[in-house]
N, C-alpha and C positions, 0 to 999 in steps of 0.2 A: 872778247870783242870780235865782231865779224863785219865785213863790208862787202856786201854782195848785191848786185843789181841796183847799185846806187842807194842802198840803205845802210846806215850805221846801226848796228844792234849791240847792245850790252846785256848779256844774259846774267841773271843772278841765280846761279846754279843751286845754291843752298835753299833758295826760296821757290824755285820752280817758276820764275817769272823772267821777263826781259823787257827792255825799253828800246824803241827804235825811232829813228828820224830819217826821213828821205833826204839824201844828199845831192846837192848840185855840183859841188866840186871839193876836192881836197886842196886847201890853200897852203898848207905848210906841215912838215913833219920833221922832227929831229930827236936825237937821243942826247939829252943833257947829261952832265956828270951824275945826275941823280935819278932821272926818269925819262920815259918817252912821252913827248908832247906832240899833239897833233891839233890842227885847226881845220875845220870844215865850214863850208857855206851850205846851209840847209834850206829847204824849200819854205818852211813855215816858222822856224824858230831863230832865224837869223844865223849868226855865226855860232859855232860849237867848238869848245875846247875840251879835249880829252887828255888825261894823263894815265899812262900805262893801260890804255884801253877803256878807262872809266870816265864817264861824263863828269866834268867839273862845272861847266856853266854854259849857258846860251845867252844870246842877246835878249831874247824875248822874256825870259822869266827870272833872270838873276836878281832882279830887284827884290823879290820875295825873300830870298836868303839873306842878302846883304842888309836889308832894312831890319829884319827880325834878329839878326845877329848883333845889331848895333843899338837901335833905339830903345827897346825894352830895358836893357841894362843901363843905358845912359840916363834914361828918365827914372830909373829906380835908385840910382846913386844920388845923394843929396847935392853934390857939387863935383862932378867929374872933371878934373883938370888934366892930369897926366895919365894918358891911355897907352897901353901896349897891345899890339896885335901880333899874335904868334901865328905864322902862316899868312894866309890872305894875299898871296903874291899877285893876284889879278887886280888888287887895289880897290875893289868895289866897297869893301868894308871900311877901308881908310877914308874913302870919299864920304861915306855916311857919317862916320865919326866926326869928321871935320866940319860938318854942317852945324855942330853944336858950338856956340860961341864961348861956352864955359871952358872948352878944351884948349889948353895952352900948349900941349905937346902931344903928338901921336907918333909913336915909334912902331914901325912895321918890321917884323923880324921873320924873314922867309929864307929857307936854305938855298932855294934855287932862283938865281937872278933871271934865268931865261924865261920863267913864267911871267915875270913883270915886264921884261923887254918885249915879249910877244903880245902881252896885253896892251902895251902902249901902241903897238902897230894895229892889232886886230880888234881891240875893245877900248879905243881911246876915250870913250864916254865914261869908263870906269876909272880912268887915270887922271881926271881933271884936277884933282887935288894933290897930285904928286909934287907939284912945285910950290905948294903952300909952305910958307916959312915955319909953320908949326909941325910939318911932316918930316920924319926922318926914316929913310929906307935902309935897312941893314940886310945883308945876305949872308947869314951865318946860321948855325944850328940853334933853334929856339930853346931846346932843352938846356944846352950849355950856357946860352946867353942868360937864361933865367937863373941858373945856378950861380953865375958870376955877378948878378945885379945887386945893387946895394939894398939894404934892409929898409922897409917902409918908405919906398920911393915912388910908388905907383897907386893910382886910385882905382883903375879898372883894367883888367886883363881880358882880352878877347882871344880865344883860341879858335881861329878860323882854319882848321886843319882838314886834311884828307881823312879817309877812313883809318881806324886804328890798326894799321898794318905797316910793315916796313919801317922807314925812318919816322913815321908819325906815331908809331905804337907807344913810344915813351911819353907822348903828350896825354895819355890816358892813365898814367900810373902814379902811384902814391909819391914817389920821390919828386916828380915834377910838380905835383900839387903842393907838396910841402915847401918847395922853393917859391912857388907862387904866393903861398900864405905868408912867407917871410918877407917877400918883396912888397906886398900890399900894405898900404897904410891902414891904420885902425878904421874899421868900417868899410874897407875896400871890398871890391867885388870881382868875381871872375865869371865869365860866360864861355861855355864850350859847346861847339856843335855836337849833337848827341844822336845823330842817325834817325831812323824811322821808328815812330811809336808802334806802328803796326807790326813791323818785322823784327825790331830790336828792343822792344820794351822790356822783355824778361831777361835780356842778356846785357847789351851795352848800356842802356839807359839806367837800369837798376844797379848795375855794377858801378856806373859812374857816380851815382848818388852815394853808394857805399864807400867808394874810393875817396871822394872828396871829403866825406865825413871822417874817414880814417886818417886823412892828412891833417885834419884839424878844423875844417870849415864847419860852422855851426848851423847853417841852414842851406837847403838846396831846393830848387824850384825849376821844373821843366815847362817850357812853353812850346807847344806844337804849332806848326804852320804848314801851308801847302807848298810843295816844291815838285812840279810835274816831272822834271827830268831825273829825279833821284828815285831810288828803289821805293816802290809803293806809291809814289807821288805825294808822300806826307813826311815831313821832316821835323826836327826839333832842335831847340837850344836849351841848355841847362845852366842855370845861374846858381852861384853860391856866394855867401858873404863871410868875411873874416871874423867879425864880432857881431853878435846879436842877430836877430832875424832880419831877413830882407824886408825893408820898410815898404809901405804902400808907395806906388810910383807917384811921381809928381804930375798928377793928372791935369792940373791947371796949366802947367808949363807945356804938357803934351798937346793940350787943346789949343794953346795959343802959340805953338811953335811957328817960327818965322821962315821955315824952309819947307820945300815941297817933298812929299813922299808919294809913291804910287800905291803902296799897300798899307803901311803903318799909319794908325791914327789912335787917338786915346780910347775910343770905344772898342776898337779891335784889341788893344793892349789889355783892357779890362777883361774882355771875353776870353783871351788866350790864357788867363790865369786860372780858369776853370778847367781842370783836367777831365778828359773822357773817363767814364767810370772804370773801364777796364784797366787803364793806365794808372789811375789813382789806386786801384786795388793792388796792382803789381808793386807799386812803390810803398805801400803801407803794410805789406805782409812779409 
């Protein structure tokens, strides 16, 4: 990360690219027990949160990520009631999950409480559901929490994590997915953020499919979506199911949803299930 002449820049050295935003002001910076968190005010993308020098979210485009991490999986499960979010400390995914009236409980498990506290100050629009009686916010290690959770107690697990490095690395490994499989009810689902199809298709995304299947999941499916502030501007989420193939999504429910979204809709959901040819080839060879 560099901040020079009022520009925040995040280089992706391994890919030979970078992303930059023009900055009006640095609003906050601190070193939590786990990571360095900074908040900026940008000229065109609203507020920006970075962790360890990497872009996490902006006011302008976070809806793309939060909606696609939530609604495709929620509308693919026949009746999602008990949902667990691993990570997601900015609370945007929690907000989207709790738009679904079928959800009776949503537990967010993030190791760093400071991410949530700073989001409540600088991104309050993402935290509007934090006081929902169905919401429970825990600030503990997600890998250990899943290991300690009771068998067959959850319908849907959303892994809203940072990149697979540091303390988030365990969220991409077989032991964690085996614990998820044990905790999910019969027919339960997991969805994991899975990086850029363009930059990480042959590495992270392919390995994630293999790792989920090695852990015992019977079906995997990647859904790409735009995300301007992340590497390549193109991101993805990968879903898997505990037993039997991922069913067709509840298209009628998606079309008749009673809540607002800025990006997600039933037609977009249907289209996102058609993988680009290059990614389909990677995942089938």
